[in-house]
C-alpha positions as CSV (number, residue, x, y, z in Angstrom):
1,M,2.8,-34.4,18.2
2,V,5.0,-32.4,15.9
3,A,3.8,-34.5,13.0
4,V,0.2,-33.6,13.8
5,G,1.0,-29.9,13.6
6,G,2.8,-30.4,10.4
7,A,-0.1,-32.2,8.9
8,V,-2.6,-29.5,9.9
9,L,-0.4,-26.5,9.1
10,G,0.8,-28.0,5.8
11,S,-2.7,-28.5,4.5
12,L,-3.8,-25.1,5.8
13,I,-1.0,-23.2,4.1
14,V,-1.0,-25.2,0.9
15,Y,-4.7,-25.8,0.2
16,I,-7.0,-23.9,2.5
17,L,-5.7,-20.4,3.0
18,P,-5.0,-19.5,-0.7
19,A,-8.4,-20.8,-1.7
20,L,-10.1,-18.9,1.2
21,M,-8.2,-15.7,0.2
22,Y,-9.5,-16.0,-3.4
23,L,-13.1,-16.7,-2.2
24,F,-13.1,-13.7,0.1
25,N,-11.7,-11.5,-2.6
26,M,-14.3,-12.6,-5.1
27,R,-17.1,-12.1,-2.5
28,R,-15.8,-8.5,-1.9
29,K,-15.8,-7.9,-5.7
30,T,-19.3,-9.2,-6.1
31,K,-20.6,-7.0,-3.3
32,A,-19.0,-4.0,-5.0
33,G,-21.1,-4.7,-8.1
34,L,-18.9,-6.9,-10.3
35,T,-20.7,-9.7,-12.1
36,L,-18.7,-12.9,-12.4
37,S,-18.0,-14.4,-15.8
38,P,-18.7,-18.1,-16.3
39,M,-14.9,-18.8,-15.9
40,Q,-14.8,-17.0,-12.6
41,K,-17.8,-18.9,-11.4
42,R,-16.0,-22.1,-12.2
43,E,-12.9,-20.8,-10.4
44,V,-15.0,-20.1,-7.3
45,L,-16.5,-23.6,-7.4
46,G,-13.0,-25.1,-7.8
47,N,-11.7,-23.1,-4.8
48,K,-14.6,-24.2,-2.7
49,L,-13.7,-27.8,-3.6
50,L,-10.1,-27.1,-2.8
51,V,-11.0,-26.0,0.7
52,V,-12.9,-29.3,1.2
53,V,-10.0,-31.3,-0.2
54,G,-7.6,-29.4,2.1
55,F,-9.7,-30.3,5.2
56,L,-9.9,-33.9,4.1
57,L,-6.1,-34.2,3.5
58,G,-5.4,-32.5,6.8
59,G,-7.7,-34.9,8.6
60,L,-6.1,-37.8,6.8
61,G,-2.7,-36.6,7.8
62,V,-3.7,-36.2,11.5
63,Y,-5.3,-39.7,11.4
64,T,-2.1,-41.2,9.9
65,C,0.1,-39.5,12.5
66,L,-2.1,-40.7,15.4
67,K,-2.4,-44.2,14.1
C-alpha cells in the first residue's frame, strides 16, 4: 500500500498542486481587474490540462500498484 501512496502523492506534488497554484493565482489576478494576454490564456489552458493529466497518471499509478 506504500506504492499507492507514492503514486498518488507523486502525481499530486509534481503535476496537480503547481498547476492549481498557478490557476488560483491567475483567478485572483483576474478578479482584481487584470486582463489576461493571449499567452497567459494559453498558459491557463495548459495548466488545466496538466491537472487532468496528473489525475490520469495518478490513477494509472494506483491501478498499476493494485494490479
